[in-house]
Every structure is written in structure tokens, then in C-alpha cells.
C-alpha positions in Angstrom: 157.2 149.9 78.9 160.6 149.8 80.9 163.8 148.1 79.2 165.6 147.5 76.1 163.6 147.3 72.8 165.5 145.0 70.4 164.8 144.3 66.8 165.9 141.4 64.8 166.8 141.9 60.9 168.0 139.3 58.4 171.5 140.2 57.2 173.1 138.4 54.0 176.8 138.6 53.8 178.2 138.4 50.2 181.7 137.8 49.0 182.9 138.0 45.5 185.5 135.6 43.9 188.9 136.8 45.1 187.9 139.0 47.8 190.1 139.4 50.5 189.2 139.1 54.3 190.0 142.7 54.6 187.8 143.6 51.8 184.9 141.5 53.5 185.4 143.6 56.7 185.0 146.9 54.9 182.0 145.5 52.8 180.3 144.5 55.7 180.9 147.6 57.7 179.5 149.8 54.6 176.5 147.5 54.6 175.7 148.0 58.2 176.0 151.7 57.9 173.6 151.7 54.8 171.2 149.6 56.3 171.1 151.5 59.7 168.0 153.3 58.3 166.2 150.0 58.4 167.0 148.9 61.9 163.6 149.5 63.3 161.7 147.9 60.2 159.6 145.3 61.7 160.7 141.6 61.2 157.2 140.4 60.5 156.8 142.8 57.5 160.4 141.4 56.3 159.0 137.9 56.8 155.8 138.7 54.7 157.8 140.0 51.8 160.2 137.1 51.7 159.8 133.6 50.0 160.5 131.6 53.1 158.0 133.6 55.4 158.6 132.7 59.0 161.3 130.4 58.2 163.4 133.1 56.8 165.6 133.3 60.0 166.2 130.1 62.2 169.5 131.2 63.8 170.6 134.2 65.5 173.8 136.1 66.0 174.0 138.8 68.5 176.8 141.4 69.4 175.6 142.3 72.8 177.0 145.9 73.3 175.2 146.3 76.4 177.3 144.3 78.9 175.5 144.9 81.8 175.9 141.3 83.3 179.7 141.8 83.1 179.9 145.2 84.5 177.7 144.7 87.4 178.7 141.3 88.4 179.7 141.2 92.0 178.9 144.6 92.4 176.2 146.6 94.7 174.6 149.7 93.3 173.0 152.2 95.8 170.5 154.3 94.1 169.7 158.0 95.4 166.2 156.9 96.2 167.3 154.1 98.6 166.7 151.2 96.0 169.9 148.9 96.1 170.7 146.4 93.6 172.9 143.4 94.1 173.6 140.0 92.8 172.3 141.0 89.2 171.4 138.1 86.9 170.5 137.9 83.3 168.3 135.4 81.5 167.8 135.4 77.8 165.5 133.3 75.7 164.5 133.4 72.0 162.3 131.4 69.6 165.3 130.7 67.3 166.9 127.2 67.2 170.5 128.5 67.8 171.8 131.7 69.1 175.4 132.9 69.0 176.0 135.8 71.5 179.3 137.7 71.4 180.0 139.3 74.8 182.7 142.3 74.4 185.0 143.3 77.2 188.8 142.8 77.7 188.4 139.4 76.0 185.6 138.6 73.7 183.6 135.8 74.9 181.2 133.5 72.7 178.1 132.2 74.3 175.9 129.4 72.6 172.1 129.2 73.3 170.5 126.2 71.6 167.3 123.9 71.5 168.6 120.8 73.1 165.9 118.9 71.2 167.9 119.6 67.9 171.5 120.1 68.9 173.6 118.1 71.4 176.7 119.1 73.2 179.1 117.4 70.6 177.5 119.2 67.7 177.7 122.6 69.5 181.3 121.8 70.3 182.0 121.3 66.5 180.2 124.6 65.5 182.1 126.4 68.2 185.5 125.0 67.0 184.8 125.6 63.5 183.8 129.2 64.2 186.9 129.8 66.5 189.1 128.4 63.7 187.7 130.8 61.2 188.1 133.6 63.3 191.7 132.7 64.1 192.4 132.6 60.2 190.8 135.9 59.7 192.8 137.6 62.3 196.3 136.1 61.4 195.7 136.2 57.5 193.6 139.3 56.9 194.8 139.3 53.3 193.7 135.8 52.6 191.0 135.4 49.9 187.6 134.4 51.5 187.4 131.3 49.4 190.8 130.2 51.0 189.4 130.1 54.5 189.1 126.6 56.0 185.9 125.4 58.0 187.5 122.6 59.6 190.6 122.5 61.8 193.4 120.1 61.2 192.2 118.1 64.3 188.7 117.7 62.9 189.8 116.7 59.5 191.8 114.0 61.2 188.7 112.7 63.3 186.5 112.8 59.9 189.0 110.8 58.1 189.1 108.3 60.9 185.5 108.1 61.2 185.1 107.3 57.5 187.7 104.8 57.3 187.1 103.1 60.8 185.6 100.2 59.2 187.3 97.4 57.5 187.9 97.9 53.7 187.4 94.8 51.6 190.0 94.5 48.9 189.4 92.6 45.5 191.8 89.6 45.0 191.5 90.3 41.2 194.5 92.2 39.5 193.9 95.6 37.7 194.1 93.7 34.4 191.4 91.2 35.5 189.0 94.0 36.6 189.6 95.8 33.3 188.8 92.5 31.3 185.7 91.9 33.2 184.5 95.5 32.6 185.2 94.9 28.9 183.0 91.8 29.0 180.2 93.8 30.5 180.3 96.7 28.2 182.4 95.6 24.9 180.9 98.4 22.7 181.8 101.4 25.1 184.3 103.9 23.7 187.9 103.6 24.9 190.1 105.5 22.7 189.4 108.7 20.9 191.8 110.0 18.2 191.8 113.2 16.4 191.2 111.5 13.0 187.6 110.7 12.2 187.1 107.0 12.2 190.0 106.0 14.5 188.3 105.5 17.8 188.4 102.4 19.4 185.9 100.5 21.6 186.8 98.4 24.5 186.4 95.1 22.6 188.8 96.3 19.8 
């Protein structure tokens, strides 16, 4: 066998209440170092012991630390045995529905590989925007508590609100008093006022 042997393992990221982004960084790094002894553990054995079996992993996150495509792009490599490599290309495919690949370099690049039968371009664009928005917050505000990170950008919030309220809203011609009286007639015995003294409670009809 010639080439890279890559194993896939499930990773669960946990954060306690009040944990800051910097503390989450450290926790993930410590978890990665502690679990390195299991990097070669077969995925099928992990799935066999998990409750979800084959459905344990449906999405893949890859930090590609072998940027062969980037380093060899547009170059010609002349080997000592007379073999020449030029115009190198890479093709990747997995059985997972969504793959997020991080390509390191002078600037990090995100690549999304997905099943077009499940995801469409607007969905992937939305996921990309949310991920980038999270990363920007984590870089600019490293001491921010994790639970205060926002998934939606201000622009996406506006789009969602516009889509929700795009239709016409029918208003009732009745006044608040009329609506209250109508509710009282429907449920006259429902509790309306609670007082600290026993027997002082009032129902809606009263």
C-alpha cells in the first residue's frame, strides 16, 4: 500500500457554564493530546460500542495538515530516477453528507464538500456564514463566555425576521377590553387574581 492512511474518530466538545473561549481552546487542546493514544483505534469498533452505531458520525471536520495540493500547484518536480511530476491535482470523496476541510497556509481556507441531494448552495452558504461569524467572534473576543457566542450574523437575523413577517398580518378590530371580556365569557371560572391571604383569590367572572 502506498499513500496516506487516514483514520476518522468522533470528537465531542464540551463547555461548562461560564467557560470563556480561551478556556475552551485549552480544553480542546488538552483533550486532543490525551486522546492521541487512540488515534489509530478503528472507527467500526467505536461505532459498534456506541448507541447510534453507523449513524454516530454524519459530518466530517478535517484539518488538512498535508497541503500537497497547495505546495505543488503550478510546480514541476523532477525526481532522481527520471520521473517528472507536473500539473498535480487532488480529488477527495467520503461517505459523509457534509465535510468541512480547513486548508492551512498564509491564509486559512475553508472547503465544503457536501451531498447535493441533501444540501443546496443556499444552505451551504448559510452554514459557511455562521461558521465564519463564530470564528470572527472567537478571534476578536477570546475572553467572551462560550454561551454568549452568536450563531447568526446581524444580516442573517434581518433576513430571518423579514421572511417571518413577509406575509400580511391581520389585526383584530376589537379593543383590548373587548378581547378580555370575550376571554372571560369563555372561561369565567379561571383564576384571575391571587392574593397572599387565603380566600382572597378572584376568578375572571368576579
